[in-house]
N, CA and C atoms as a LAMMPS dump frame, in Angstrom:
ITEM: TIMESTEP
0
ITEM: NUMBER OF ATOMS
228
ITEM: BOX BOUNDS ff ff ff
-5.0000000000000000e+02 5.0000000000000000e+02
-5.0000000000000000e+02 5.0000000000000000e+02
-5.0000000000000000e+02 5.0000000000000000e+02
ITEM: ATOMS id mol type element x y z
1 1 1 N -372.329 379.783 -265.635
2 1 2 C -372.896 378.446 -265.653
3 1 3 C -372.519 377.757 -264.341
4 2 1 N -373.498 377.132 -263.713
5 2 2 C -373.273 376.495 -262.419
6 2 3 C -372.575 375.156 -262.569
7 3 1 N -373.18 374.226 -263.277
8 3 2 C -372.548 372.933 -263.54
9 3 3 C -372.954 372.496 -264.932
10 4 1 N -372.123 371.751 -265.611
11 4 2 C -372.444 371.376 -266.99
12 4 3 C -373.661 370.451 -267.056
13 5 1 N -374.469 370.692 -268.046
14 5 2 C -375.648 369.863 -268.287
15 5 3 C -375.259 368.765 -269.26
16 6 1 N -375.287 367.543 -268.804
17 6 2 C -374.934 366.398 -269.642
18 6 3 C -376.226 365.741 -270.109
19 7 1 N -376.406 365.74 -271.414
20 7 2 C -377.62 365.141 -271.973
21 7 3 C -377.37 363.674 -272.31
22 8 1 N -378.236 362.807 -271.805
23 8 2 C -378.083 361.393 -272.143
24 8 3 C -378.597 361.117 -273.549
25 9 1 N -378.291 359.945 -274.074
26 9 2 C -378.867 359.524 -275.342
27 9 3 C -380.247 358.963 -275.053
28 10 1 N -381.266 359.586 -275.611
29 10 2 C -382.637 359.171 -275.347
30 10 3 C -383.052 358.087 -276.327
31 11 1 N -383.763 357.093 -275.83
32 11 2 C -384.239 356.003 -276.683
33 11 3 C -385.496 356.403 -277.451
34 12 1 N -386.271 357.314 -276.861
35 12 2 C -387.513 357.755 -277.514
36 12 3 C -387.934 359.106 -276.927
37 13 1 N -388.997 359.673 -277.48
38 13 2 C -389.45 360.992 -277.04
39 13 3 C -389.99 360.962 -275.619
40 14 1 N -390.608 359.856 -275.228
41 14 2 C -391.137 359.761 -273.864
42 14 3 C -390.001 359.848 -272.841
43 15 1 N -388.901 359.191 -273.12
44 15 2 C -387.752 359.235 -272.221
45 15 3 C -387.182 360.653 -272.156
46 16 1 N -387.102 361.304 -273.3
47 16 2 C -386.597 362.672 -273.33
48 16 3 C -387.549 363.609 -272.595
49 17 1 N -388.839 363.452 -272.812
50 17 2 C -389.834 364.268 -272.145
51 17 3 C -389.723 364.114 -270.626
52 18 1 N -389.543 362.88 -270.167
53 18 2 C -389.377 362.628 -268.741
54 18 3 C -388.14 363.299 -268.177
55 19 1 N -387.051 363.264 -268.934
56 19 2 C -385.812 363.905 -268.503
57 19 3 C -386.028 365.394 -268.279
58 20 1 N -386.616 366.079 -269.268
59 20 2 C -386.791 367.521 -269.174
60 20 3 C -387.798 367.903 -268.102
61 21 1 N -388.77 367.052 -267.836
62 21 2 C -389.754 367.397 -266.804
63 21 3 C -389.202 367.174 -265.399
64 22 1 N -388.165 366.352 -265.268
65 22 2 C -387.624 366.033 -263.953
66 22 3 C -386.486 366.946 -263.495
67 23 1 N -385.816 367.64 -264.415
68 23 2 C -384.673 368.449 -263.996
69 23 3 C -385.091 369.898 -263.759
70 24 1 N -384.295 370.597 -262.987
71 24 2 C -384.484 372.016 -262.729
72 24 3 C -383.335 372.754 -263.416
73 25 1 N -383.652 373.47 -264.483
74 25 2 C -382.597 374.14 -265.247
75 25 3 C -381.856 375.196 -264.436
76 26 1 N -382.46 375.675 -263.356
77 26 2 C -381.759 376.661 -262.537
78 26 3 C -380.569 376.033 -261.814
79 27 1 N -380.502 374.706 -261.767
80 27 2 C -379.313 374.037 -261.215
81 27 3 C -378.131 374.125 -262.176
82 28 1 N -378.411 374.395 -263.434
83 28 2 C -377.372 374.376 -264.467
84 28 3 C -377.089 375.744 -265.083
85 29 1 N -378.08 376.617 -265.077
86 29 2 C -377.94 377.901 -265.765
87 29 3 C -378.2 379.069 -264.824
88 30 1 N -377.559 380.178 -265.112
89 30 2 C -377.782 381.423 -264.4
90 30 3 C -378.318 382.434 -265.405
91 31 1 N -378.992 383.478 -264.935
92 31 2 C -379.519 384.473 -265.877
93 31 3 C -378.457 385.046 -266.812
94 32 1 N -377.238 385.171 -266.345
95 32 2 C -376.178 385.731 -267.191
96 32 3 C -375.771 384.781 -268.325
97 33 1 N -376.189 383.514 -268.263
98 33 2 C -375.881 382.554 -269.325
99 33 3 C -376.724 382.788 -270.579
100 34 1 N -377.839 383.494 -270.428
101 34 2 C -378.74 383.696 -271.553
102 34 3 C -378.327 384.893 -272.377
103 35 1 N -378.511 384.794 -273.66
104 35 2 C -378.189 385.871 -274.589
105 35 3 C -379.449 386.26 -275.35
106 36 1 N -379.602 387.545 -275.599
107 36 2 C -380.745 388.032 -276.37
108 36 3 C -380.547 387.628 -277.832
109 37 1 N -381.604 387.138 -278.452
110 37 2 C -381.54 386.762 -279.861
111 37 3 C -382.605 387.524 -280.631
112 38 1 N -382.389 387.684 -281.902
113 38 2 C -383.319 388.378 -282.779
114 38 3 C -383.649 387.452 -283.936
115 39 1 N -384.919 387.393 -284.274
116 39 2 C -385.375 386.598 -285.415
117 39 3 C -385.897 387.568 -286.472
118 40 1 N -385.017 388.06 -287.344
119 40 2 C -385.422 389.11 -288.286
120 40 3 C -386.451 388.662 -289.316
121 41 1 N -386.511 387.392 -289.627
122 41 2 C -387.447 386.926 -290.65
123 41 3 C -388.767 386.42 -290.072
124 42 1 N -388.932 386.543 -288.771
125 42 2 C -390.15 386.078 -288.123
126 42 3 C -391.248 387.11 -288.333
127 43 1 N -392.366 386.688 -288.886
128 43 2 C -393.467 387.602 -289.157
129 43 3 C -394.463 387.557 -288.009
130 44 1 N -394.892 388.726 -287.608
131 44 2 C -395.918 388.797 -286.578
132 44 3 C -397.252 388.365 -287.174
133 45 1 N -397.986 387.608 -286.406
134 45 2 C -399.303 387.175 -286.857
135 45 3 C -400.312 387.469 -285.767
136 46 1 N -401.52 387.667 -286.183
137 46 2 C -402.611 387.858 -285.236
138 46 3 C -403.678 386.83 -285.568
139 47 1 N -404.094 386.141 -284.56
140 47 2 C -405.146 385.159 -284.756
141 47 3 C -406.068 385.233 -283.554
142 48 1 N -407.338 385.391 -283.801
143 48 2 C -408.321 385.477 -282.742
144 48 3 C -408.597 384.082 -282.202
145 49 1 N -408.602 383.958 -280.895
146 49 2 C -408.956 382.697 -280.259
147 49 3 C -410.058 382.965 -279.251
148 50 1 N -410.878 381.98 -279.029
149 50 2 C -411.953 382.095 -278.045
150 50 3 C -411.728 381.062 -276.954
151 51 1 N -411.704 381.531 -275.72
152 51 2 C -411.574 380.622 -274.586
153 51 3 C -412.609 381.013 -273.535
154 52 1 N -413.021 380.051 -272.779
155 52 2 C -413.98 380.31 -271.703
156 52 3 C -413.209 380.445 -270.399
157 53 1 N -413.452 381.579 -269.722
158 53 2 C -412.781 381.853 -268.455
159 53 3 C -413.823 382.233 -267.414
160 54 1 N -413.509 382.016 -266.162
161 54 2 C -414.429 382.47 -265.113
162 54 3 C -414.614 383.983 -265.2
163 55 1 N -415.828 384.443 -264.948
164 55 2 C -416.134 385.862 -265.087
165 55 3 C -415.241 386.729 -264.196
166 56 1 N -414.915 386.245 -263.01
167 56 2 C -414.056 386.993 -262.096
168 56 3 C -412.668 387.221 -262.709
169 57 1 N -412.138 386.212 -263.383
170 57 2 C -410.828 386.34 -264.018
171 57 3 C -410.879 387.356 -265.156
172 58 1 N -411.96 387.358 -265.904
173 58 2 C -412.124 388.33 -267
174 58 3 C -412.173 389.745 -266.432
175 59 1 N -412.935 389.925 -265.339
176 59 2 C -413.036 391.248 -264.722
177 59 3 C -411.676 391.724 -264.219
178 60 1 N -410.901 390.823 -263.618
179 60 2 C -409.574 391.193 -263.134
180 60 3 C -408.665 391.589 -264.296
181 61 1 N -408.755 390.86 -265.395
182 61 2 C -407.935 391.178 -266.567
183 61 3 C -408.313 392.546 -267.131
184 62 1 N -409.613 392.851 -267.162
185 62 2 C -410.064 394.153 -267.655
186 62 3 C -409.559 395.278 -266.761
187 63 1 N -409.611 395.063 -265.443
188 63 2 C -409.115 396.085 -264.516
189 63 3 C -407.627 396.348 -264.731
190 64 1 N -406.856 395.283 -264.883
191 64 2 C -405.421 395.45 -265.108
192 64 3 C -405.155 396.151 -266.439
193 65 1 N -405.941 395.813 -267.465
194 65 2 C -405.78 396.458 -268.768
195 65 3 C -406.088 397.944 -268.671
196 66 1 N -407.134 398.288 -267.913
197 66 2 C -407.475 399.706 -267.745
198 66 3 C -406.359 400.447 -267.026
199 67 1 N -405.742 399.806 -266.039
200 67 2 C -404.634 400.446 -265.33
201 67 3 C -403.447 400.676 -266.261
202 68 1 N -403.296 399.809 -267.255
203 68 2 C -402.198 399.943 -268.209
204 68 3 C -402.605 400.757 -269.437
205 69 1 N -403.837 401.326 -269.413
206 69 2 C -404.368 402.082 -270.551
207 69 3 C -404.514 401.241 -271.801
208 70 1 N -404.935 400.027 -271.659
209 70 2 C -405.131 399.139 -272.787
210 70 3 C -406.618 398.921 -272.99
211 71 1 N -407.017 398.72 -274.232
212 71 2 C -408.408 398.408 -274.535
213 71 3 C -408.601 396.904 -274.486
214 72 1 N -409.768 396.471 -274.05
215 72 2 C -410.105 395.053 -274.105
216 72 3 C -411.051 394.84 -275.27
217 73 1 N -411.028 393.656 -275.862
218 73 2 C -411.811 393.421 -277.07
219 73 3 C -413.278 393.209 -276.808
220 74 1 N -413.661 392.856 -275.596
221 74 2 C -415.074 392.598 -275.327
222 74 3 C -415.598 393.552 -274.265
223 75 1 N -415.588 394.839 -274.588
224 75 2 C -416.124 395.836 -273.663
225 75 3 C -417.638 395.712 -273.642
226 76 1 N -418.207 395.544 -272.436
227 76 2 C -419.676 395.418 -272.321
228 76 3 C -420.275 396.685 -271.822
């Protein structure tokens, strides 16, 4: 840990949101400070979502998926 992170008492969520958006956590934490955690009761879920993306971005994603031997859901 680089320096201790002192959390102020927030008056409301907007003040807290501003605090977290203004600080750089890398000033306070190092990668070695993090610990791996396991959530044994967390259930995996799958939910289909539809988003609109530029065609070029879709093509790039398909190319990367092919390089990784992955199937894409909208093969044309």
